[in-house]
Structures are given as C-alpha cells and as structure tokens.
BALO-182595 format. One record per residue (C-alpha): residue in three letters; x, y, z. Coordinates in steps of 0.02 Angstrom, whole numbers, plus 50000, padded with zeros to 5 digits. Each point is the difference from the previous one (the first is absolute). Layout:
% BALO-182595
AlaXYZ;...
% end
This chain:
% BALO-182595
Unk501065000451110;Unk499445004249822;Unk501014991149867;Unk500025006349825;Unk501254992349879;Unk500954991250141;Unk500475016250094;Unk499115004050156;Unk499615017650072;Unk500874996450160;Unk501694992649933;Unk500465008149838;Unk498685013649975;Unk498765001349867;Unk500724997749831;Unk500075015949895;Unk498924992849861;Unk498564997050124;Unk499975018050049;Unk500065005549818;Unk498584988349953;Unk498945006750145;Unk500335018149938;Unk499454995149826;Unk498454991550063;Unk499615015450112;Unk499865011749851;Unk499274987549876;Unk498225003449952;Unk499944983849902;Unk500464990250155;Unk498675008550101;Unk498744998049866;Unk500404980749983;Unk499994998450194;Unk498315008250017;Unk499264990449854;Unk500604983150073;Unk499405004250172;Unk498255006149941;Unk499814985249882;Unk500344987050133;Unk499345007950161;Unk498484991850083;Unk498345008649985;Unk500825017449973;Unk500415000850188;Unk501815006749968;Unk500774983650050;Unk500804986049897;Unk499704982250061;Unk501524990350033;Unk499444986649875;Unk500035012649860;Unk501755006850035;Unk500784989249867;Unk498735005249867;Unk500195018450040;Unk501864998850000;Unk499974991149830;Unk498825013449928;Unk501105013850068;Unk501554993349913;Unk499044996649836;Unk499415018350006;Unk501745006750033;Unk500744988749859;Unk498665006749878;Unk500555017750035;Unk501794995749960;Unk500814997049836;Unk499744981549954;Unk501854995850007;Unk500265009850166;Unk498534991050078;Unk500674983149948;Unk501715003750064;Unk499515007650167;Unk498404991750051;Unk499294982750012;Unk498314993950067;Unk499794998750190;Unk499824982550069;Unk499414993550165;Unk501814995450036;Unk500455018449990;Unk498665004550126;Unk500474985650113;Unk501845004849993;Unk499575018150036;Unk498954995250153;Unk501354988650064;Unk501385013349979;Unk498925013850083;Unk498954993350140;Unk499365017850037;Unk498864998549852;Unk498314994450059;Unk498854992849870;Unk498914990350118;Unk498845015050005;Unk499255009449853;Unk501255010949918;Unk499845019049978;Unk500755009849861;Unk501555005750105;Unk500394981650038;Unk499714995049824;Unk501225014249941;Unk501304993450117;Unk499814981749942;Unk499985005349817;Unk501635010450020;Unk500844985150083;Unk499344988149863;Unk500635011749861;Unk501715000750086;Unk500094981350011;Unk499534998649815;Unk501175013049946;Unk501464991050093;Unk499474983549925;Unk499915007249825;Unk501715008750027;Unk500834983750047;Unk499214991849849;Unk500605013849883;Unk501754999250077;Unk500104981049965;Unk499445002549822;Unk501325013149973;Unk501354988350063;Unk499324986249889;Unk500075012149854;Unk501855004050036;Unk500364981350007;Unk499144997549833;Unk500885013949915;Unk501694993650069;Unk499624982349937;Unk499565006049830;Unk501545010849987;Unk501064984950054;Unk499134989349867;Unk500385013149863;Unk501855000650054;Unk500144981049975;Unk499445001049813;Unk501514995849895;Unk500875013749900;Unk498645013550017;Unk499664998350189;Unk501405010150075;Unk499825015349884;Unk498054999450009;Unk500144997650194;Unk501045015850014;Unk498715009649902;Unk498624993350105;Unk500895003650161;Unk500265018549945;Unk498255003149939;Unk499004988950115;Unk500785001150178;Unk499354986050114;Unk499705011950144;Unk498755009849892;Unk499234987049890;Unk499874986150129;Unk498825009950122;Unk498985005949849;Unk499784981949942;Unk499484995250178;Unk498735014150008;Unk499274994949833;Unk499884982450066;Unk499165005250159;Unk498705010149898;Unk499564984649892;Unk499964987050136;
% end
C-alpha cells in the first residue's frame, strides 16, 4: 500500500495531482539534471551507487538545486528543505523501498519523486492555511472599519466593493506565506 497525501492506491486510486506531477517530472530536464548532479556528487567512489548514509544529503542537494532553478517566490512557496523525518516517514509509509543496500540511480529517482510529492503536499497544506488566515485577517479588519463612528459604515461599503474578502484574503495569505 503506497500512501501519498492520505490516499492509497488500493482504496481511492492515485490522486490526479500525483499523476500530473509525475508527468511534469518525466519531461523536466531540470529535474533530471538536479537528480544526476545529486547522485553523482554523493555516490561512493564513483561506483554508481549512493550509500544509504548519504541519502539525506543527496535529497537535500536535489531539492536545493531544483529550488535554485525556480523563481525565488515559487521555490519558497512550493519547496522546503528535506529532513530526516521526511525520509523516515517515507520509508514507514512505503516498506517496498529498500535503503539497507546501496541505492542506484533508479531507486534514488523513485525516492526523490516520493519526497517531492510529500514536500509539495506539505507546502500546499501550509499555503491553504495561510490563505484562510488571510481571509480571517481581512474580515476582521473590515469589521473594525465598520465599527468606526460616523465614517465606518460608508467607508465599509466602499471597502467591501473594491476589496472583496474572497479575493484580497487569499492574496494577503499568500503574501504572508512568502515572507514567513
């Protein structure tokens, strides 16, 4: 049972975003360049195998290389550094991954894809929470403006027309996510 984002392949099928991410990675020269660079840099004695002890370092290097290729804001919103917890969670959720033995490039590609999916899901959840927070902040500010004596109600109406909460709130949340 391979779980990605809480959905299993057996029960609910593979989520559509996972398939789309795989298609993007399959045709991305930047991904393959970063993958090969990370693998070659951390392989042992140039024997085309990555020691299990260097998996974390290679994965961190891979994500850093991919983030460098992206726009700074996009990299910050979509990616974060890989931690040992990510690798441990990945190995726990997919027991078919065997990192007891040295890892070849195909295994590293499989692990890297799963790590990137995990990171993308994590960052997506974070961004969603920031967007909800932005909506709450805008809603609270509008409520505060409405409570100002005499000018609050007419100014509140103008603000509601030109700054709809459903548009401005998520924008405020995204801006907050980029800066934190």
